[in-house]
BATILO-598097 format. One record per residue: x, y, z of N, C-alpha, C, O in turn; residue number from 1. Coordinates in pm, whole numbers, plus 50000, padded with zeros to 5 digits. Each point is the difference from the previous one (the first is absolute). Layout:
<pts>
   n_xx   n_yy   n_zz  ca_xx  ca_yy  ca_zz   c_xx   c_yy   c_zz   o_xx   o_yy   o_zz  zapa
      X      Y      Z      X      Y      Z      X      Y      Z      X      Y      Z   NUM
...
</pts>
This chain:
<pts>
   n_xx   n_yy   n_zz  ca_xx  ca_yy  ca_zz   c_xx   c_yy   c_zz   o_xx   o_yy   o_zz  zapa
  50086  49882  50000  49914  50118  50000  50089  50123  50000  50079  50018  50093     1
  49912  50067  49806  50089  50116  49992  49991  50090  50124  49891  50031  50048     2
  50224  50008  50002  50008  50080  50123  49927  50133  49987  49942  50048  50097     3
  50061  50012  49784  49933  50129  49983  49849  49986  50018  49935  50094  50046     4
  50009  49792  49917  49857  49978  50021  49968  50004  50149  49898  50055  50041     5
  50189  49885  50040  49980  50002  50145  50009  50142  50054  49926  50038  50090     6
  50166  50039  49855  50015  50140  50041  49873  50079  49967  49950  50076  50083     7
  49997  49905  49796  49875  50066  49962  49886  49956  50092  49918  50082  50042     8
  50077  49790  49989  49895  49948  50087  50002  50070  50136  49896  50043  50050     9
  50222  49969  50009  50013  50067  50129  49968  50149  49990  49938  50057  50090    10
  50103  50006  49802  49972  50142  49980  49849  50024  49984  49947  50098  50053    11
  49985  49813  49876  49855  50012  49983  49929  49982  50134  49908  50074  50032    12
  50136  49827  50046  49941  49979  50133  50017  50126  50086  49907  50042  50069    13
  50212  50017  49927  50027  50123  50075  49910  50114  49954  49943  50072  50082    14
  50044  49942  49786  49917  50108  49945  49854  49982  50040  49933  50098  50035    15
  50018  49780  49961  49861  49973  50040  49980  50030  50148  49902  50064  50038    16
  50190  49891  50044  49991  50020  50145  49999  50148  50036  49935  50041  50096    17
  50136  50040  49826  50011  50144  50027  49908  50084  49913  50019  50121  49987    18
  49881  49815  49953  49894  50068  49923  50050  50085  49884  49948  50107  49973    19
  50155  49843  49959  50045  50069  49879  49892  49984  49893  49936  49895  49991    20
  50044  50208  49928  49901  49992  49892  50059  49940  49873  49928  49938  49921    21
  50202  50079  50059  50063  49957  49875  50128  49922  50030  50064  50020  50103    22
  49970  49892  49804  50126  49927  50008  50063  50003  49862  49940  49954  49902    23
  50180  50099  50089  50070  50011  49872  50102  49888  49988  50093  49990  50080    24
  49888  49924  49818  50094  49891  49977  50127  50046  49931  50092  49920  49980    25
  49914  50205  49982  50124  50054  49947  50026  49979  49853  50115  49976  49962    26
  49786  50031  49956  50024  49996  49857  49936  49883  49928  49975  49895  50059    27
  49998  50127  49814  49936  49902  49913  50060  50017  49862  49992  50109  49943    28
  50068  49789  50004  50067  50009  49870  49898  49978  49888  49960  49886  49973    29
  49998  50221  49964  49898  49992  49894  50055  49939  49871  49923  49964  49911    30
  50209  50026  50078  50062  49943  49879  50037  49853  50016  50057  49941  49908    31
  49914  50000  50207  50040  49860  50025  49923  49904  49909  49882  50019  49973    32
  50189  49879  49982  49939  49895  49919  49997  49871  50081  50073  49989  50099    33
  49845  49914  49863  49990  49876  50078  50132  49926  50023  50008  49916  50090    34
  50094  50113  49833  50129  49934  50020  50088  50073  50102  50105  49949  50039    35
  49854  50170  50004  50077  50079  50096  49961  49966  50143  49883  49972  50028    36
  50213  50029  50063  49971  49980  50142  49911  50113  50052  49916  49977  50088    37
  50103  50143  49860  49917  50113  50046  49853  49979  49967  49913  50055  50068    38
  50058  49866  49830  49861  49967  49967  49936  49923  50116  49887  50028  50039    39
  50187  49875  50016  49951  49924  50115  49984  50087  50124  49907  49983  50078    40
  50184  50111  49939  49989  50095  50111  49875  50086  49983  49929  50028  50096    41
  50044  50013  49780  49878  50076  49972  49876  49921  50039  49908  50054  50061    42
  50089  49818  49905  49885  49915  50034  49984  49991  50152  49889  50010  50052    43
  50223  49972  50018  49997  49995  50146  49934  50126  50056  49912  49992  50085    44
  50131  50123  49866  49945  50127  50048  49854  50017  49959  49918  50044  50080    45
  50051  49920  49797  49864  50017  49946  49898  49913  50075  49884  50040  50014    46
  50158  49844  50033  49908  49908  50068  49947  50053  50133  49911  49939  50059    47
  50143  50171  49989  49948  50059  50123  49876  50084  49974  49933  50043  50094    48
  50036  49981  49777  49874  50064  49965  49997  50152  50007  49894  50060  49983    49
  50218  50002  50040  50002  50146  50003  49992  50059  49862  49987  49928  49901    50
  50021  50203  50093  49997  50063  49868  50139  50049  49962  50079  50041  50086    51
  49948  49955  49786  50127  50044  49946  49996  50151  49983  49914  50053  49930    52
  50179  50016  50133  50006  50146  49993  50130  50038  49932  50108  49959  50042    53
  49882  50120  49852  50120  50046  49930  50026  50144  50040  49921  50090  49972    54
  50192  49930  50094  50031  50135  50046  50099  50073  49909  50003  50123  49997    55
  50076  49803  49930  50095  50061  49907  50047  49895  49901  49996  49881  50030    56
  50050  50160  49853  50047  49902  49901  50132  49938  50044  50079  50064  50070    57
  49943  49813  49889  50127  49935  50034  50113  50057  49915  49978  50050  49890    58
  50141  49943  50164  50117  50052  49930  50114  49900  50013  50017  49936  50104    59
  50060  50050  49790  50123  49921  50003  50116  50096  49981  50006  50073  49901    60
  50085  49927  50194  50113  50091  49995  50129  49918  50000  50018  49912  50084    61
  50068  50116  49821  50130  49933  49995  50103  50091  50066  50031  50107  49948    62
  50021  49850  50167  50095  50083  50073  50143  49982  49950  50081  50091  50013    63
  49949  49793  49931  50134  49973  49952  49989  49944  49858  49986  49879  49982    64
  50019  50210  49920  49975  49959  49862  50100  49895  49948  49957  49904  49936    65
  50176  50110  50090  50092  49895  49952  49968  49863  50060  50007  49899  49930    66
  49959  50097  50198  49966  49872  50063  49871  49944  49939  49990  49879  49979    67
  49915  50207  49993  49874  49957  49938  50027  49939  49862  49945  49896  49966    68
  50139  50169  49955  50035  49948  49867  50069  49864  50011  49971  49909  49921    69
  50119  50077  50175  50067  49872  50022  49900  49892  50039  50005  49888  49947    70
  49904  50143  50144  49900  49902  50044  49910  49959  49883  49970  49881  49984    71
  49988  50214  49935  49918  49969  49882  50074  49906  49906  49944  49904  49949    72
  50184  50126  50028  50082  49917  49913  50013  49859  50055  49986  49903  49925    73
  50041  50084  50204  50014  49867  50061  49870  49922  49996  50002  49878  49981    74
  49888  50189  50037  49870  49932  49992  49972  49949  49860  49942  49893  49984    75
  50099  50184  49914  49984  49954  49861  50084  49876  49973  49955  49906  49934    76
  50167  50094  50119  50087  49884  49982  49941  49877  50068  50004  49890  49946    77
  49941  50130  50171  49942  49889  50076  49884  49934  49924  49983  49878  50006    78
  49938  50203  49923  49887  49946  49924  50052  49927  49880  49921  49946  49922    79
</pts>
């Protein structure tokens, strides 16, 4: 059983006990496909029945462009 699920479980119990109105699972990857692990994480979050709230568009930022180019190249070789 993934440890983060247990952490969420305890956090939800705490929030309920202290009458919180909302619980933020911390993000939802709208670009995830069924082959991505984030897709399964989305399902886990979605199964709680809350509503999806979009507060800002997602952004991808490359902080180290040479390293990013190297990683892209290595991933191509691996395939």
